[in-house]
NUVEXSE-738884 format. One record per residue (C-alpha): x, y, z; residue in one letter. Coordinates in steps of 0.05 Angstrom, whole numbers, padded with zeros to 5 digits, always signed. Each point is the difference from the previous one (the first is absolute). Layout:
<pts>
XYZA/...
</pts>
This chain:
<pts>
+02072+00690+02126X/+00019+00066-00034X/+00062+00042+00011X/-00043+00048+00041X/-00023-00051+00052X/+00047+00029+00053X/-00032+00069+00001X/-00031+00028+00064X/-00038+00063+00018X/+00033+00041+00056X/-00046+00058+00016X/+00051+00030+00047X/+00042+00015-00062X/-00025+00067-00029X/+00044-00012-00061X/-00036-00064-00019X/-00047-00005-00060X/-00045-00046+00040X/-00008+00053+00054X/-00017+00054-00050X/-00048-00044-00039X/-00036-00022+00063X/-00008+00073+00021X/-00029+00019-00068X/-00049-00058-00001X/-00026+00018+00069X/-00047-00039+00045X/-00060-00044-00012X/+00006-00003-00076X/-00018-00053-00049X/+00067-00012-00034X/+00024-00039-00062X/+00075-00012+00003X/+00029-00019-00067X/+00063-00041+00011X/-00012-00013+00074X/+00061-00047+00006X/-00005-00038+00066X/-00047+00052+00032X/+00050+00042+00039X/-00036+00065-00020X/-00069-00031+00005X/+00016-00019+00072X/+00012+00074+00017X/-00063+00022-00037X/-00042-00052+00036X/+00025+00028+00067X/-00026+00068-00024X/-00069-00030-00008X/+00005-00010-00075X/-00029-00060-00037X/+00051-00022-00052X/-00006-00041-00063X/+00066-00022-00030X/+00023-00018-00070X/+00066-00039-00004X/+00033-00038-00056X/+00044-00044+00046X/-00042-00057+00030X/+00044-00010+00062X/-00001+00074+00018X/-00075+00001-00013X/-00011-00057+00049X/+00037+00040+00055X/-00039+00063-00017X/-00067-00034+00014X/+00014+00008+00074X/-00008+00075-00008X/-00048+00008-00059X/-00074-00016-00006X/+00012-00027-00069X/+00064-00015-00039X/-00003-00015-00075X/+00059-00035-00032X/+00004+00034-00068X/+00040+00042-00048X/-00036+00068-00001X/+00019+00007-00074X/-00040-00062-00017X/-00076-00001-00007X/-00047-00030+00052X/+00025+00022+00068X/-00050+00058+00006X/-00057-00050-00006X/+00025-00037+00061X/-00004+00061+00046X/-00052-00006+00055X/-00003+00076+00008X/-00024+00039-00062X/+00035+00066+00020X/+00053+00025+00047X/+00018+00063+00038X/+00074-00007-00018X/+00043-00041-00047X/+00073-00008+00021X/+00059-00013-00047X/+00061-00008+00046X/+00060-00005-00046X/-00041-00035-00054X/-00010+00047-00060X/+00072-00005-00022X/-00007-00076-00007X/-00060+00002-00046X/+00003-00007-00076X/-00056+00051-00010X/-00011+00039+00065X/-00044+00052-00033X/-00050-00053-00021X/-00002-00030+00070X/-00011+00069+00030X/-00058+00012-00048X/-00031-00066+00020X/+00003+00014+00075X/-00033+00068-00010X/-00067-00035-00005X/+00014-00037+00065X/+00003+00066+00039X/-00060+00027+00035X/-00026+00060-00040X/+00000+00047+00060X/+00069+00004+00031X/+00035-00061-00029X/+00075+00007-00009X/+00065-00038-00014X/+00066+00001+00038X/+00064-00022-00034X/+00073-00004+00017X/+00048+00001-00059X/+00077+00001-00001X/+00031+00064-00027X/+00051-00012-00055X/+00024+00072+00006X/+00026-00012+00071X/+00069+00029+00011X/+00031-00070+00004X/-00023-00017-00070X/+00023+00067-00028X/+00070-00010+00029X/+00005-00070-00030X/-00022+00027-00068X/+00055+00053+00003X/+00050-00057+00000X/-00037-00038-00055X/-00032-00052+00045X/-00073-00023+00000X/+00004-00071+00028X/-00061-00039+00025X/-00002-00018+00074X/-00035-00056+00039X/-00044+00051+00035X/-00007+00076+00002X/-00010+00053-00053X/+00034-00040-00054X/-00033-00066+00019X/+00012-00049-00057X/-00075-00017-00001X/-00021+00072-00014X/-00030+00009-00069X/-00008+00076+00007X/+00040+00056+00033X/-00035+00064+00023X/+00019+00071+00018X/-00050+00047+00033X/-00022+00028-00067X/-00009-00067-00034X/-00037-00029+00060X/-00047+00060-00004X/-00010-00014-00075X/-00014-00073+00013X/-00055+00017+00049X/-00028+00055-00045X/-00002-00049-00059X/-00044-00046+00042X/-00046+00058+00021X/+00026+00014+00070X/+00015+00068+00030X/+00056+00001+00052X/-00023+00027+00067X/+00063-00006+00041X/+00074-00017-00008X/+00046-00028+00053X/+00064-00041-00001X/+00048-00043+00038X/+00073+00023-00002X/+00067-00036-00002X/+00053+00053+00008X/+00069-00004-00031X/+00055+00033+00040X/+00034+00062-00029X/+00067-00035+00001X/-00028-00056-00044X/-00031+00050-00048X/+00065+00039-00004X/+00039-00064-00014X/-00046-00020-00058X/+00002+00069-00030X/+00076+00003+00006X/+00005-00067-00037X/-00045+00031-00054X/+00045+00062-00004X/-00050+00046+00035X/+00003+00042+00063X/-00055+00000+00054X/-00019+00073-00013X/-00056+00038+00035X/-00047-00008-00060X/+00007-00076+00002X/-00010-00002+00075X/-00066+00038-00009X/-00020-00046-00058X/+00014-00063+00040X/-00039+00028+00059X/-00064+00005-00041X/-00059-00046+00010X/+00011-00039-00064X/+00071-00018+00020X/-00012-00014+00074X/-00062-00044-00010X/+00015-00074+00001X/-00073-00022-00008X/-00058+00045-00019X/-00063-00009+00042X/-00059+00027-00039X/-00075+00006+00014X/-00046+00011-00060X/-00074+00001-00016X/-00039-00009-00065X/-00001+00066-00037X/-00064+00031-00024X/+00035+00036-00057X/+00057-00023-00046X/+00068+00009+00034X/+00054+00032-00044X/+00065-00037-00004X/+00056+00035+00038X/+00063-00022-00035X/+00024-00005-00071X/+00053-00048-00027X/+00069+00027+00014X/+00029+00032-00062X/+00067-00024-00025X/+00058+00050+00004X/+00004+00010-00076X/-00076+00009-00003X/+00005+00053+00054X/+00053+00037-00039X/-00044-00001-00062X/-00061+00025+00037X/+00038+00054+00036X/+00018+00031-00067X/-00074+00004-00019X/-00034+00018+00065X/-00025+00069+00016X/+00058+00040+00028X/-00035+00024+00062X/-00021-00069+00023X/+00073-00020+00001X/+00026+00064+00032X/+00036-00013+00066X/-00029+00035+00062X/+00057+00049+00004X/-00016+00025-00070X/-00076-00002+00009X/+00007+00044+00061X/+00029+00061-00034X/-00052+00054+00010X/-00016+00050-00054X/+00024+00071+00012X/-00040+00034+00055X/-00035-00064+00022X/+00004-00033+00068X/+00031-00063+00029X/-00055-00027+00046X/+00011-00056+00050X/-00065-00034+00021X/+00005-00043+00063X/-00049-00056+00016X/+00002-00061+00047X/-00017-00049-00057X/-00017+00007-00073X/-00035-00028-00061X/-00009-00050-00031X/+00002-00047+00060X/-00033+00050+00048X/-00060+00039-00027X/-00035+00034+00059X/-00020+00073+00000X/+00066+00033+00018X/+00039-00042-00049X/-00049+00014-00057X/+00001+00075+00014X/+00076+00001+00002X/+00003-00036-00067X/-00052+00044-00033X/+00033+00064+00024X/+00070-00024-00019X/-00020-00016-00072X/-00040+00065-00006X/+00062+00039+00021X/+00043-00040-00048X/-00048+00017-00057X/+00010+00074+00018X/+00074-00009-00014X/+00025-00009+00072X/+00047-00055+00020X/-00031-00045+00052X/+00031-00054+00043X/-00039-00041+00051X/+00034-00024+00063X/-00039-00058+00029X/+00005-00052+00054X/-00002-00073-00023X/-00038-00044+00049X/+00020-00060-00044X/+00074-00014-00007X/-00006-00018-00074X/-00024+00071-00017X/+00064+00035+00025X/+00036+00038-00056X/-00007+00056-00051X/-00043-00004-00063X/-00035+00044-00051X/-00076+00002-00005X/-00036+00025-00061X/-00070+00026-00011X/-00014+00018-00073X/+00054+00052-00016X/+00021+00015+00072X/+00056-00035+00039X/+00017+00002+00074X/+00056-00035+00038X/-00018-00041+00061X/+00051-00017+00053X/-00022-00050+00053X/+00036-00008+00066X/-00003-00060+00048X/-00058+00006+00049X/+00034-00036+00057X/-00063-00012+00041X/-00025-00051-00050X/+00059-00047-00010X/+00055+00014+00050X/+00000-00039+00065X/-00014+00055+00050X/-00026-00001+00070X/-00063+00039+00016X/+00041+00062+00020X/+00041-00001-00064X/-00063-00009-00042X/-00035+00057+00036X/+00056+00051-00014X/+00012-00026-00071X/-00070+00022-00019X/+00018+00074+00006X/+00076+00003+00001X/+00028-00057-00041X/+00076+00004+00009X/+00014-00029-00069X/-00047+00051-00031X/+00039+00057+00033X/+00063-00020-00037X/-00036-00009-00067X/-00036+00067+00009X/+00064+00039+00010X/+00032-00035-00060X/-00060+00015-00045X/-00004+00074+00020X/+00075+00009-00012X/-00001-00039-00065X/-00064+00026-00032X/-00007+00068+00032X/-00076+00011-00008X/-00029+00070-00003X/-00058-00020+00045X/-00021-00061+00041X/-00073-00019+00007X/-00014-00051+00055X/-00063-00041-00010X/+00016-00050+00055X/+00061-00020+00043X/-00019-00068+00028X/+00059-00048-00009X/+00046+00059-00015X/+00026+00055+00047X/-00026+00067+00022X/+00073+00022+00000X/-00012+00015-00073X/-00030+00067+00020X/+00061+00028+00038X/+00046-00029-00052X/-00037+00041-00052X/+00003+00063+00043X/+00076-00008+00007X/+00005+00003-00076X/-00050+00056-00009X/-00051-00046-00034X/-00073+00019+00014X/-00045-00055+00026X/-00075-00010-00012X/-00039-00052+00041X/-00069-00026-00020X/-00037-00032+00058X/-00036-00062-00026X/-00015-00030+00069X/+00020+00006+00074X/+00069-00033-00003X/+00037+00060+00029X/-00041-00005+00064X/-00021-00074+00000X/+00047-00059-00009X/-00060-00042-00022X/-00013+00053-00053X/-00076+00001+00003X/-00016+00023+00072X/-00030-00068+00012X/+00018-00039+00063X/+00019-00074+00004X/-00071-00016+00021X/-00029+00036-00061X/-00026+00060+00038X/+00014+00069-00029X/+00050+00045+00036X/-00007+00075+00009X/+00075+00011-00002X/+00066-00019+00032X/-00002+00050+00058X/+00073+00016-00018X/+00015-00075+00002X/-00031-00020+00066X/-00058-00036-00034X/+00044-00041-00046X/+00028-00053+00048X/-00064-00040-00004X/+00009-00009-00075X/+00071-00028-00001X/+00002-00067-00035X/+00030-00034+00062X/-00025-00041+00060X/-00048+00038+00046X/+00051+00008+00056X/+00052+00031-00046X/-00049+00051-00029X/-00025+00020+00069X/+00006+00073+00024X/+00039-00031+00058X/+00056-00017-00049X/+00046+00062-00004X/+00032-00025-00065X/-00068-00004-00035X/-00020+00069+00025X/+00066+00031-00018X/+00000-00030-00071X/-00069+00029-00015X/+00014+00068+00030X/+00064+00003-00041X/-00034-00020-00065X/-00054+00053+00008X/+00048+00056+00018X/+00051-00019-00053X/-00050-00004-00058X/-00039+00063+00018X/+00066+00038+00004X/+00022-00027-00068X/-00069+00016-00030X/+00004+00072+00023X/+00066+00007-00037X/-00035-00011-00068X/-00008+00061-00044X/-00073-00016-00016X/-00048-00051+00028X/-00061-00019-00043X/-00065-00034+00021X/-00052-00025-00050X/-00056+00005+00053X/-00022+00049+00053X/-00012-00058+00048X/+00072-00023-00001X/+00024+00071+00010X/-00044+00006+00062X/+00026-00066+00028X/+00072+00024-00005X/-00019+00067+00029X/-00028-00036+00062X/+00063-00041+00005X/+00056+00050+00001X/+00007+00028-00071X/-00034+00067-00007X/-00052+00004-00056X/+00032+00063-00029X/+00061-00043-00017X/-00043-00045-00045X/-00025+00022-00069X/-00064-00033-00025X/+00010-00026-00072X/-00047-00048-00035X/+00027-00057-00042X/-00002+00004-00076X/-00027-00057-00042X/+00022-00024-00068X/-00053+00003-00055X/-00043-00061-00011X/+00016-00034-00067X/-00054+00015-00052X/-00015-00074-00005X/+00029-00029+00065X/-00025-00072-00004X/+00015-00016-00072X/-00054-00030-00045X/+00010-00072+00022X/+00017+00010+00073X/-00068+00018+00030X/-00062-00043-00012X/-00064+00028-00027X/-00033+00050+00048X/-00024-00040+00059X/-00073-00007+00019X/+00010-00003+00076X/+00028+00058+00040X/+00074-00008+00014X/+00033+00025+00064X/+00075-00004+00003X/+00060+00004+00048X/+00069+00018-00027X/+00059-00004+00046X/+00038-00043+00049X/-00034-00054+00042X/+00019+00017+00071X/-00043+00012+00062X/+00009+00076+00000X/-00032+00003-00069X/-00064-00031+00028X/-00011-00053-00054X/-00032-00045+00053X/-00051+00055+00015X/-00017+00004-00074X/-00008-00075-00008X/-00045-00005+00062X/-00043+00059-00025X/-00007-00028-00071X/-00019-00068+00027X/-00067+00028+00021X/-00017+00023-00071X/-00052-00039-00041X/+00034-00054-00040X/-00014+00026-00071X/+00001+00074+00016X/+00074+00017-00009X/+00071-00024-00005X/+00061+00018+00042X/+00067-00001-00038X/+00061-00002+00045X/+00065+00023-00035X/+00063-00006+00041X/+00052-00043+00034X/+00005-00024+00073X/+00055+00024+00045X/-00004-00062+00043X/-00031-00068-00015X/-00036-00003+00068X/-00043+00061-00017X/-00016-00027-00069X/-00022-00065+00032X/-00045+00039+00047X/-00031+00036-00059X/-00012-00065-00037X/-00034-00030+00061X/-00046+00061+00003X/-00017-00004-00074X/-00068-00031-00010X/-00035+00044-00051X/+00003-00030-00070X/+00008+00070-00030X/+00069+00011+00031X/+00054-00005-00054X/+00074-00005+00019X/+00036+00035-00058X/+00072-00004+00023X/+00054+00053+00002X/-00004+00057-00050X/+00064+00027-00031X/+00009+00075+00008X/-00009+00012-00075X/-00066-00039-00001X/-00036+00036+00057X/-00042+00039-00050X/-00026-00065-00030X/-00021-00023+00070X/-00036+00066+00013X/-00035-00004-00068X/-00030-00068+00020X/-00037+00025+00062X/-00057+00049+00014X/+00018+00021+00071X/+00066-00003+00038X/-00002-00020+00074X/+00054+00026+00047X/-00016-00032+00068X/+00063+00020+00037X/+00003-00004+00076X/+00063+00042+00011X/+00013+00075-00007X/+00009+00002-00076X/+00036+00062-00024X/-00023+00013-00072X/-00010-00069-00032X/+00028-00001-00071X/-00054-00050-00019X/-00054+00053+00012X/+00038+00050-00043X/+00005-00053-00055X/-00074-00015+00006X/-00016+00075-00007X/+00044+00002-00062X/-00037-00061-00029X/-00068+00030+00020X/-00016-00059+00046X/-00040+00020+00063X/+00026-00021+00068X/-00031-00028+00064X/+00051+00008+00055X/+00012+00000+00075X/-00007+00069+00032X/+00070-00002+00030X/+00064+00040-00007X/+00004+00042-00063X/-00052-00039-00038X/-00059+00048+00014X/+00041+00055-00034X/-00005-00041-00065X/-00069-00032+00005X/-00060+00045+00016X/-00053-00043+00032X/-00063-00001-00043X/+00031+00047-00053X/+00058-00037-00033X/-00010-00067+00035X/-00015-00027+00069X/+00040-00005+00065X/-00012-00045+00061X/+00031-00008+00070X/+00064-00041-00006X/-00009-00074+00017X/-00076+00005+00001X/-00023-00060-00041X/-00074+00017+00006X/+00012+00072-00023X/+00041-00022-00060X/-00054-00052-00018X/-00051+00057+00002X/+00043+00040-00049X/+00004-00059-00047X/-00075-00012+00003X/-00013+00074-00014X/+00039-00005-00065X/-00032-00066-00019X/-00069+00028+00011X/+00016+00067-00033X/+00051-00013-00056X/-00015+00069-00029X/+00041+00030+00057X/+00063-00024-00035X/-00010+00047-00059X/-00016+00058+00048X/+00064-00011+00039X/+00041-00004-00064X/-00026+00067-00023X/+00013+00031+00069X/+00071-00027+00008X/+00053+00052-00018X/+00060-00027-00038X/+00065-00002+00039X/+00059+00045-00013X/+00040-00025-00060X/+00069-00030+00009X/+00028+00051-00048X/-00027+00058+00042X/+00029-00033+00063X/+00068-00009-00033X/+00000+00074-00019X/-00016+00019+00072X/+00056-00044+00025X/+00050+00029-00050X/-00018+00071+00023X/+00009-00021+00072X/+00067-00034-00015X/+00026+00062-00037X/-00022+00047+00057X/+00035-00043+00051X/+00063-00006-00043X/+00002+00076-00008X/-00008+00009+00075X/+00055-00050+00014X/+00046+00035-00049X/-00014+00068+00032X/+00010-00030+00070X/+00067-00030-00022X/+00022+00068-00028X/-00016+00034+00065X/+00038-00052+00041X/+00060+00006-00047X/+00000+00076+00008X/-00007-00007+00076X/+00060-00047+00003X/+00041+00048-00044X/-00018+00057+00047X/+00022-00038+00062X/+00066-00017-00033X/
</pts>
């Protein structure tokens, strides 16, 4: 028997790798478990309706595992022949539970199991110890790196992984990571302080923040990954030696090595602009985040100093860093988004979404420390609406761009829990039914639920009215806010600006020869509100050889992705994976028509603006602000949201009349340029700054008169 024969799977323990692996694998799967030991995890998977095949090198453990597996092969996975013994040719999932670190060549084994995964939807799940855990770091500070019988430094481990090197291992084998999770094993502050003191260091605030990051807290990484359609770039580079760093520092371009405090010195007469967003690139690349990034770099290229204040839904992203785009640099400061990784009750989580107490403190500190000339709020989810009065106290003008309905809807999209669209909050009375709580708690009979929603609505509308200028990219969104307590005259319509399309966006080797079949495409996030299921169902009725549907994007939750995969029957549907922000033009260059099948009140989808810039016609739902961008029959087609038959009719019309595509391209006006938009914003900022200065002068004279 092996040293792991004592292991058990306790699903009541949320901090167990077995619990997290079982949840990722899901129900009724065909599973291959590499290194199944005595079958403790296979037993749990079998109870979930899975059929498990096990591979185990220890014969005694393998004999015990047969009670829970349909087949157990006694073999070393690094030796040839075991694949030929498999009864099943392909699997839904392959599991490596604390196995990869024991293999001589884990990359080769991962490449071998790729061909054992089902081509549509197959994935791997792995748990791997984290050698960058705080316990190992503290030991290294004192010069210790001793092997242990079990644990991170298990004497039988042949490899040690950090988050970056685990990513690189999977990338080298052709896998794209879809989700990260971890188990934790916390070390008490008094223990940390003792180790640091013995190393001659103090437990300062900076170290506390460093040790609270994901890479230090994670004891085991739990990762889910799928075969990648495109090569995955490696994330990490070998750590440079100190002397090598000193040599390179003397040669590198000065600006790339300039500290943030120096990079943020504006030129004479230019502005210090603080952009505020709930989450930011590169991890988060939805419309609001992309617009915030594009505008920030455009302003930086005009000579302004730009800092982005962002929430960080993932603990490991917290901190301050510089981001560069060609010759422009911005500073990004990410604050903890407590909803995502603090243990809060439903009430605490509800209030944290619009008045995060930790963000309040950080906001005051940043405003006092950096003293921006103007603050532009793109989104406040995870942060705090107290930013607006804090700016007013300091005489700093505030601009708010409305990207969605967050100020009046805690679910953001005016979409109820049952998926039905909502006309508005009715000053908060309609919002109880959408609380993410048991039915009795979210009842109108619960005074606490009613009071919480009434307070949220009143508080956020009051704060929004305190802004110096409110912008809306669509007339539709302006009308919705007008019907729900914010007068239309307080909202200024202002269309987004788009960056120019590269002259040769795909690159000569990136796009295949011009395709023969018509290509429809979806570019965005896979979630129910985006209507991807409507598109798949509509395309399924198209003739087999008539067209292709290319789906570019990433799923928000695995359950919806599984639903989409179950619906997928047409051989022309191609799953292209997530598209990096910088490569969106390549994706648009590969398709003939963009489909936007949204089922919620879209504001002014950035994807449609990008398609207009790339001269790609659009077929879209006639909902929200979309009809303002797509003229039915003139620049594209629109259809009733959620109507599969109507969308199928639009697709057939294009297939039967491909000449319409050229007509729509000619009729589609180009969007406003990003440069023109940045000039508009600069003029607005300067006008508001001048008004704030004049207002401050009047108040100062008034105080002097009273004295």
